[in-house]
C-alpha positions in Angstrom: -32.3 11.4 -0.2 -31.3 14.5 2.7 -29.7 18.2 1.7 -30.1 19.3 5.0 -27.7 17.7 7.6 -29.9 19.2 10.7 -32.9 16.9 9.9 -32.7 14.0 10.8 -33.5 13.3 14.5 -34.7 9.5 14.2 -32.1 7.2 15.3 -33.6 3.8 13.3 -33.4 6.5 10.0 -29.9 7.0 11.1 -29.2 3.3 11.7 -30.1 2.7 8.2 -28.2 5.8 6.6 -25.1 4.4 8.1 -25.9 0.9 7.7 -26.0 1.8 3.9 -22.8 2.4 3.8 -19.4 0.3 2.9 -16.8 -0.6 5.1 -14.5 1.7 2.8 -16.9 4.5 3.1 -16.7 4.7 6.3 -13.2 4.3 6.6 -12.8 7.8 4.1 -15.9 9.4 6.3 -14.0 8.6 9.8 -10.7 10.2 8.7 -12.3 12.9 7.3 -14.2 13.6 10.6 -10.8 14.3 11.9 -10.3 17.0 9.2 -7.8 14.9 6.9 -7.0 16.0 3.8 -7.7 13.8 0.1 -4.0 13.4 0.2 -3.6 12.4 3.8 -6.7 10.0 3.8 -5.1 8.5 0.7 -1.7 8.0 2.2 -2.9 6.8 5.4 -5.2 3.9 3.7 -3.2 3.4 1.0 -5.4 4.3 -1.8 -5.0 6.5 -4.4 -6.5 10.5 -4.0 -9.3 9.6 -6.4 -10.4 7.2 -4.8 -11.3 8.6 -1.8 -13.1 11.2 -3.7 -14.9 8.7 -5.4 -15.9 7.0 -2.2 -17.2 10.8 -0.8 -18.5 11.2 -3.5 -20.5 8.2 -3.6 -21.6 8.9 -0.1 -23.1 12.6 -1.3 -25.3 10.8 -3.9 -26.7 8.2 -1.5 -27.5 11.3 1.3 -28.2 14.0 -1.9 -25.6 16.0 0.4 -24.5 19.4 -1.4 -20.5 19.6 -0.7 -18.2 17.3 1.4 -18.2 19.1 4.5 -22.2 18.5 4.5 -21.6 15.3 4.3 -19.0 15.0 7.0 -21.5 17.1 9.1 -24.0 14.7 8.3 -21.9 11.5 9.4 -21.1 12.7 12.3 -24.6 13.6 13.1 -25.7 10.1 12.6 -22.8 8.4 14.5 -23.6 11.2 17.4 -27.3 10.2 17.0 -26.6 6.5 17.2 -24.3 6.3 20.4 -21.2 5.5 18.4 -17.7 7.2 18.0 -16.2 7.5 15.1 -12.9 6.2 16.9 -14.7 3.1 18.1 -14.7 3.8 21.8 -17.3 6.7 23.5 -16.4 9.6 23.9 -17.4 9.9 27.9 -15.9 7.3 30.1 -18.5 5.3 32.1 -16.2 4.3 34.4 -17.2 2.0 37.3 -18.3 4.3 38.8 -15.0 4.1 41.8 -12.5 6.9 42.0 -9.4 6.3 39.9 -6.3 6.4 42.0 -4.8 8.4 38.9 -6.9 11.1 38.7 -5.6 14.1 40.0 -6.6 17.4 40.7 -5.6 21.0 39.1 -4.2 23.1 41.2 -4.8 27.0 41.1 -2.3 27.1 38.3 -2.1 24.0 36.4 0.5 22.8 33.9 0.4 19.8 32.3 3.8 17.7 32.4 4.0 14.4 30.4 4.1 12.7 33.3 0.4 13.6 34.1 -0.8 11.9 31.0 -1.9 8.5 31.1 -1.4 6.4 28.3 -4.5 5.9 25.7 -5.2 2.0 25.6 -5.0 0.9 21.7 -7.9 -0.2 20.4 -8.5 -3.1 17.6 -9.9 -1.1 14.8 -6.9 1.2 14.4 -5.6 0.6 11.3 -2.2 0.4 12.5 -0.7 -1.7 9.5 -2.2 0.5 7.1 -0.2 3.7 7.9 2.6 4.4 5.7 5.9 5.6 6.8 6.7 9.1 5.8 9.0 9.6 2.5 11.4 11.7 0.5 11.5 15.4 2.7 8.9 14.0 5.4 11.0 11.3 6.5 14.0 13.6 6.4 12.0 16.5 8.5 10.7 13.4 11.0 14.4 12.5 11.4 16.3 15.8 11.7 13.8 18.6 11.8 13.9 22.2 10.5 18.0 22.4 11.9 18.5 19.3 9.4 16.4 20.7 6.8 18.4 24.2 7.0 22.1 21.9 7.0 21.3 20.2 4.1 20.4 23.4 2.2 23.5 24.4 3.3 25.5 21.7 2.4 24.1 21.2 -1.0 24.8 25.0 -1.8 28.8 24.1 -0.6 28.9 21.7 -3.1 27.5 23.6 -5.8 29.8 26.5 -4.9 32.5 24.1 -4.4 31.6 22.7 -8.5 31.5 25.8 -9.8 34.4 26.3 -8.8 36.0 23.2 -9.7 34.5 23.9 -13.0 35.4 27.5 -13.6 39.5 26.2 -13.1 38.7 23.1 -15.8 37.5 25.7 -17.8 40.3 28.2 -17.5 43.2 25.5 -17.5 41.6 24.3 -20.9 41.9 28.3 -22.0 45.8 28.5 -21.3 46.1 25.1 -23.6 44.7 26.4 -26.6 
């Protein structure tokens, strides 16, 4: 349908293209807009990487885009044109018109500290329950960091050295017996 990402300016046409997508395709495209790889998307929503590619290709076929990048670009443009955001809330806070007492003026030399940050309100559309916990080396790195990995490599090397020394000692003892 659309090979050129820059063509669509009509809101009704954009809405029609977005409504033509399944909820699963929208879920994948939202993550694609956040620059996630196929593997990251698959891990995050609990499906096979091949299924992610199939969903992206189905959208490409519907819209006639040339590649994954153009599909993501067109999706982002359509979402922005329809006044929605991929995260389920507006990028610009409309506010109540009143000053928020937690807003702070920046000093001449601004330094960001954690106490300056306001906690972000959770949105009900977020899919926290489907985010898989890291496994294997990712879980190890998350828990112990780089120093833990270096320590684990050192410990494994030490165990291998002790095993090799024990094997050589056993071989020498057997040689003396024979």
